[in-house]
LUMROSE-159557 format. One record per residue (C-alpha): residue number from 1; residue in three letters; x, y, z. Coordinates in Angstrom, 2 decimals, always signed. Layout:
BEGIN
+-----+------+---------+---------+---------+
| pos | code |       x |       y |       z |
+-----+------+---------+---------+---------+
| NUM |  ala |       X |       Y |       Z |
...
+-----+------+---------+---------+---------+
//
This chain:
BEGIN
+-----+------+---------+---------+---------+
| pos | code |       x |       y |       z |
+-----+------+---------+---------+---------+
|   1 |  met |   +0.30 |   +0.03 |   -0.44 |
|   2 |  ser |   +0.88 |   +4.27 |   -0.38 |
|   3 |  glu |   +3.00 |   +5.64 |   +2.40 |
|   4 |  his |   +0.04 |   +7.30 |   +2.80 |
|   5 |  val |   -2.90 |   +5.62 |   +4.96 |
|   6 |  phe |   -6.21 |   +6.82 |   +5.82 |
|   7 |  ser |   -7.21 |   +4.89 |   +8.73 |
|   8 |  thr |  -10.74 |   +5.30 |   +9.87 |
|   9 |  thr |  -12.98 |   +3.03 |  +12.51 |
|  10 |  val |  -16.74 |   +1.96 |  +12.09 |
|  11 |  arg |  -18.32 |   -0.47 |  +14.24 |
|  12 |  val |  -20.16 |   -3.68 |  +13.33 |
|  13 |  leu |  -24.25 |   -2.77 |  +13.79 |
|  14 |  tyr |  -26.66 |   -6.09 |  +14.16 |
|  15 |  gly |  -27.65 |   -6.00 |  +11.52 |
|  16 |  asp |  -24.46 |   -5.64 |   +9.11 |
|  17 |  thr |  -24.26 |   -9.71 |  +10.11 |
|  18 |  asp |  -25.86 |  -12.91 |   +8.67 |
|  19 |  ala |  -28.31 |  -16.31 |  +10.49 |
|  20 |  gly |  -24.56 |  -17.47 |  +11.21 |
|  21 |  gly |  -23.26 |  -14.12 |  +13.29 |
|  22 |  val |  -20.59 |  -13.30 |  +10.65 |
|  23 |  val |  -21.10 |   -9.52 |   +8.84 |
|  24 |  tyr |  -22.21 |  -10.70 |   +5.21 |
|  25 |  asn |  -19.85 |  -10.02 |   +2.51 |
|  26 |  ala |  -22.02 |   -8.02 |   +0.70 |
|  27 |  asn |  -21.60 |   -5.58 |   +3.37 |
|  28 |  tyr |  -17.04 |   -5.33 |   +3.38 |
|  29 |  leu |  -17.91 |   -2.75 |   -0.18 |
|  30 |  arg |  -20.46 |   -0.63 |   +2.20 |
|  31 |  tyr |  -17.19 |   -0.80 |   +4.73 |
|  32 |  phe |  -14.99 |   +0.00 |   +1.54 |
|  33 |  glu |  -16.79 |   +2.53 |   +0.88 |
|  34 |  ile |  -16.94 |   +4.20 |   +4.48 |
|  35 |  gly |  -12.85 |   +4.12 |   +4.34 |
|  36 |  arg |  -13.48 |   +6.05 |   +0.99 |
|  37 |  thr |  -15.42 |   +9.07 |   +1.85 |
|  38 |  glu |  -13.81 |   +9.53 |   +4.90 |
|  39 |  leu |  -10.52 |   +9.56 |   +2.71 |
|  40 |  met |  -12.24 |  +11.55 |   +0.56 |
|  41 |  arg |  -13.96 |  +14.23 |   +3.22 |
|  42 |  glu |  -10.26 |  +14.78 |   +5.00 |
|  43 |  trp |   -7.99 |  +14.68 |   +2.36 |
|  44 |  ile |   -9.27 |  +15.76 |   -1.01 |
|  45 |  cys |  -12.83 |  +17.25 |   -0.83 |
|  46 |  ser |  -16.55 |  +15.73 |   +0.12 |
|  47 |  tyr |  -18.48 |  +13.45 |   -2.69 |
|  48 |  ser |  -21.22 |  +16.31 |   -2.53 |
|  49 |  glu |  -18.61 |  +19.10 |   -3.73 |
|  50 |  ile |  -17.43 |  +16.55 |   -6.56 |
|  51 |  glu |  -21.57 |  +16.17 |   -7.22 |
|  52 |  lys |  -21.63 |  +20.28 |   -7.28 |
|  53 |  leu |  -19.01 |  +20.34 |  -10.19 |
|  54 |  gly |  -21.44 |  +17.88 |  -12.03 |
|  55 |  phe |  -20.18 |  +14.76 |  -12.18 |
|  56 |  val |  -19.95 |  +11.13 |  -10.21 |
|  57 |  leu |  -17.35 |   +8.53 |   -9.41 |
|  58 |  pro |  -19.11 |   +5.20 |   -9.67 |
|  59 |  val |  -17.43 |   +2.01 |   -9.11 |
|  60 |  thr |  -16.37 |   -0.35 |  -11.95 |
|  61 |  glu |  -14.94 |   -2.65 |  -10.22 |
|  62 |  ser |  -14.16 |   -4.73 |   -7.14 |
|  63 |  trp |  -12.49 |   -7.23 |   -5.82 |
|  64 |  leu |  -12.03 |   -8.38 |   -2.22 |
|  65 |  arg |  -10.19 |  -11.52 |   -0.63 |
|  66 |  tyr |  -11.65 |  -12.93 |   +3.01 |
|  67 |  lys |   -9.23 |  -13.54 |   +4.74 |
|  68 |  ala |  -11.04 |  -14.08 |   +8.51 |
|  69 |  pro |  -14.89 |  -13.52 |   +9.66 |
|  70 |  ala |  -15.94 |   -9.86 |  +11.04 |
|  71 |  phe |  -18.72 |  -10.27 |  +14.75 |
|  72 |  tyr |  -21.26 |   -8.39 |  +15.57 |
|  73 |  asp |  -19.75 |   -5.13 |  +17.94 |
|  74 |  asp |  -16.06 |   -6.17 |  +16.70 |
|  75 |  leu |  -14.16 |   -2.19 |  +16.12 |
|  76 |  leu |  -13.16 |   -2.58 |  +12.59 |
|  77 |  thr |  -10.26 |   -0.31 |  +11.33 |
|  78 |  ile |  -10.44 |   +0.30 |   +7.28 |
|  79 |  glu |   -7.19 |   +1.64 |   +6.42 |
|  80 |  thr |   -7.41 |   +2.99 |   +2.64 |
|  81 |  thr |   -4.43 |   +4.15 |   -0.33 |
|  82 |  ile |   -5.47 |   +5.88 |   -3.38 |
|  83 |  ala |   -3.46 |   +3.53 |   -5.42 |
|  84 |  glu |   -3.34 |   +4.50 |   -8.63 |
|  85 |  leu |   -4.65 |   +7.59 |  -10.51 |
|  86 |  gly |   -5.55 |   +8.59 |  -14.73 |
|  87 |  his |   -7.50 |  +11.34 |  -16.16 |
|  88 |  ile |  -11.02 |   +9.64 |  -15.68 |
|  89 |  lys |  -10.35 |   +7.23 |  -12.79 |
|  90 |  cys |   -8.74 |   +6.34 |   -9.82 |
|  91 |  lys |   -8.40 |   +2.98 |   -7.87 |
|  92 |  phe |   -8.44 |   +2.46 |   -4.14 |
|  93 |  ser |   -6.91 |   +0.01 |   -1.70 |
|  94 |  tyr |   -8.21 |   -1.24 |   +1.33 |
|  95 |  lys |   -7.41 |   -3.30 |   +4.25 |
|  96 |  ile |   -9.71 |   -4.20 |   +6.77 |
|  97 |  tyr |   -8.50 |   -4.87 |  +10.59 |
|  98 |  arg |   -9.91 |   -6.22 |  +13.84 |
|  99 |  gln |   -8.03 |   -5.99 |  +17.36 |
| 100 |  gln |   -8.02 |   -8.80 |  +18.52 |
| 101 |  glu |   -8.67 |   -8.81 |  +22.73 |
| 102 |  gln |   -5.71 |  -11.33 |  +23.53 |
| 103 |  glu |   -2.40 |  -10.19 |  +20.63 |
| 104 |  ala |   -0.87 |   -7.35 |  +19.99 |
| 105 |  arg |   -1.23 |   -7.74 |  +16.52 |
| 106 |  pro |   -4.70 |   -6.68 |  +14.22 |
| 107 |  lys |   -6.25 |   -9.30 |  +12.44 |
| 108 |  leu |   -6.62 |   -8.95 |   +8.62 |
| 109 |  leu |  -10.13 |  -10.07 |   +8.29 |
| 110 |  val |  -10.70 |   -8.86 |   +4.65 |
| 111 |  lys |   -8.49 |   -7.03 |   +1.50 |
| 112 |  gly |   -9.26 |   -5.41 |   -2.06 |
| 113 |  tyr |   -9.70 |   -2.27 |   -4.01 |
| 114 |  thr |  -12.61 |   -0.16 |   -6.51 |
| 115 |  val |  -11.97 |   +0.91 |   -8.94 |
| 116 |  his |  -14.61 |   +4.43 |   -9.54 |
| 117 |  ala |  -14.47 |   +6.64 |  -13.08 |
| 118 |  ala |  -15.26 |  +10.15 |  -13.05 |
| 119 |  ile |  -18.98 |  +10.67 |  -15.33 |
| 120 |  thr |  -21.27 |  +13.25 |  -16.19 |
| 121 |  lys |  -24.33 |  +13.39 |  -14.47 |
| 122 |  ala |  -25.52 |  +13.19 |  -18.44 |
| 123 |  gly |  -23.80 |   +8.83 |  -17.42 |
| 124 |  lys |  -20.63 |  +10.14 |  -19.83 |
| 125 |  leu |  -16.45 |   +9.66 |  -19.39 |
| 126 |  thr |  -15.07 |  +12.83 |  -18.46 |
| 127 |  arg |  -12.01 |  +14.11 |  -17.03 |
| 128 |  leu |  -11.22 |  +15.07 |  -13.13 |
| 129 |  pro |  -11.50 |  +18.43 |  -13.08 |
| 130 |  glu |   -7.38 |  +19.53 |  -12.95 |
| 131 |  his |   -7.63 |  +20.99 |   -8.98 |
| 132 |  ile |   -9.05 |  +17.47 |   -8.13 |
| 133 |  leu |   -6.43 |  +15.35 |  -10.33 |
| 134 |  glu |   -3.61 |  +17.25 |   -7.91 |
| 135 |  lys |   -4.80 |  +16.65 |   -4.96 |
| 136 |  ile |   -5.96 |  +12.91 |   -5.29 |
| 137 |  gly |   -2.42 |  +12.94 |   -7.52 |
| 138 |  his |   -0.73 |  +13.77 |   -4.19 |
| 139 |  tyr |   -1.54 |  +11.15 |   -2.17 |
| 140 |  ala |   -2.07 |   +8.36 |   -5.08 |
| 141 |  ser |   +0.87 |   +5.80 |   -4.91 |
| 142 |  gln |   +1.22 |   +5.64 |   -9.19 |
| 143 |  thr |   -0.21 |   +8.81 |  -11.04 |
| 144 |  asp |   -0.98 |   +8.18 |  -15.06 |
| 145 |  lys |   +2.06 |   +9.85 |  -16.51 |
| 146 |  lys |   -0.28 |  +11.23 |  -18.58 |
| 147 |  thr |   -1.70 |  +12.80 |  -15.56 |
| 148 |  lys |   +1.26 |  +14.49 |  -13.88 |
| 149 |  gln |   +1.56 |  +16.50 |  -17.31 |
| 150 |  gly |   -1.66 |  +18.05 |  -18.22 |
+-----+------+---------+---------+---------+
//
């Protein structure tokens, strides 16, 4: 992951679990969204500001690797990085951990990524605004060389 790691926490709600008492697999995408939303709010700008600029960043691809389950009332740490940046898309990487009571090191539960494309509200691909590219580029692990050149 990048040297710029954003960390936030979330507590597992009872409604996030399935009949087996573990977090339902699709809820990890919601946790990814929490990490990404808070990173953007803290480092770049809020999603509502992005929408005011006339574009949105929908998920176009996602990948998750499940390593261990999370349970009701666990306090999870979501680590989010900006893994790649291009003219019209960016990739966020995530790791979700649970602090183990008996152990010094947190337990890795899930890792993965999401890819987002910039589109207009009419649904057409669009270039990210230059000031947004610059902000995201500051935190990105990999940046398309053309993006840096403008």
